[in-house]
Phi, psi and omega in degrees: 000318179297325178297318181289324175298318178299315181293325177295318178297317179297319178299317177299314180295315181296318178298318179293319179300315181299323181286320185284309184209358183094175175098010181299330178301331182295337177254328185288313181295310177301323180296319179292321176297318177297332179278003175099008179275130177304151192301314180295315178295326178296320179293318178296315181298319178298316181298315180296319184290325189264345186294327175297328176296323177294321177294322177297321177295318179298322178295321179294333179267008192303330181279354184255003180287127174196167182289152175205155176066198186271341182243142181290149177303328180294318178295315178298323178297313180299316178298318182294318179298318177298316178296321179299322178296318178296315180298319179297317178295322177297319179295319182300324182268002178274133178286154179299323180296316179293320181292324176304319180288331181279330188307311180301322181288323176296318177297318180296316179299316179294320181296318179295316179297320180295314186283323190234014184302318182294317179294319177297319178298316179297318181296315180292320182297328179288344185241343186231136174244117185235152182257187184299318179302320179295322178300316182293323177295314178299318181296322177297316180296322176294324175297319177300313179298319179297319179289331183277314182222298169094358180300119178064020181297327178297319177293324177298321179296315179300317179297317181296315180296325177295319178302323183269015168101359179290143184229341185280094187296322180295314178296321178295318180296319178297314179296321179302313183297319181290314183295315179296319180298315182284331173296317177295323179299321176298314178299322181301319180303316180291318182295319180291322184285315188226008180257195179239114182237132177269099193289328178297316178295321179301311185295324179295314184281332186297307184294321177294323180293323177296314179298317179293321181295315181291315180296319180297322179297323178289321178296322183301336181275353187239334183253138179303121182300321180304323179295314179294322183295325178297314179297316180294323179297318178299317178296316180301313181291327178295315178296318179299314179299320180297320180288325175296319180295317181295321186277320187242353183284000000 
């Protein structure tokens, strides 16, 4: 019972994190692994459990959807969904042993993107001029990453769109929640059909994640995101350090 209470709390926190600034995977996957779920199955279970929360967040942002940048959100969505399917298939064929070795590096990449994605985007934009075809390629690769692991993929998308000239943060945030949610939904179809999902854990985290996702989206409009991002970044790096210690220490 205590384990399920813990997972419900983690689902609530992860859903809120994803809605506010992203990074819910940083708490959901480690929590499932701590609960005894093998790492690949933990990632699949986390994706299935949290994607309804992402959809709830997108619904909360429904009045803010509009076009931005050089590519339409619908086109970016289609590219992302295709990439998500590829990423999900790659995860399914990855062994738990190989994924165990990858997890710390995936967490580190996501933590860096979460903490410094905007600064990296500004630095690149000042030095590189890229067109629409490059944007679509980058978006596909982000979709692959989202389907495979997904840690901080929303922040990576915001950074990428900024590099390509997008400026409307509210519209970008709304599009991020929808695109990440539907990319995860694509991965969920594959995980449910041919993957390994721990359904009891899913159900506990799912309802809490929906509540956290919807509430977090409302909170995101009222609390300064930089303050929240600092706290979440500290948590992300702490979890990453713990996994490096566990894997290589």
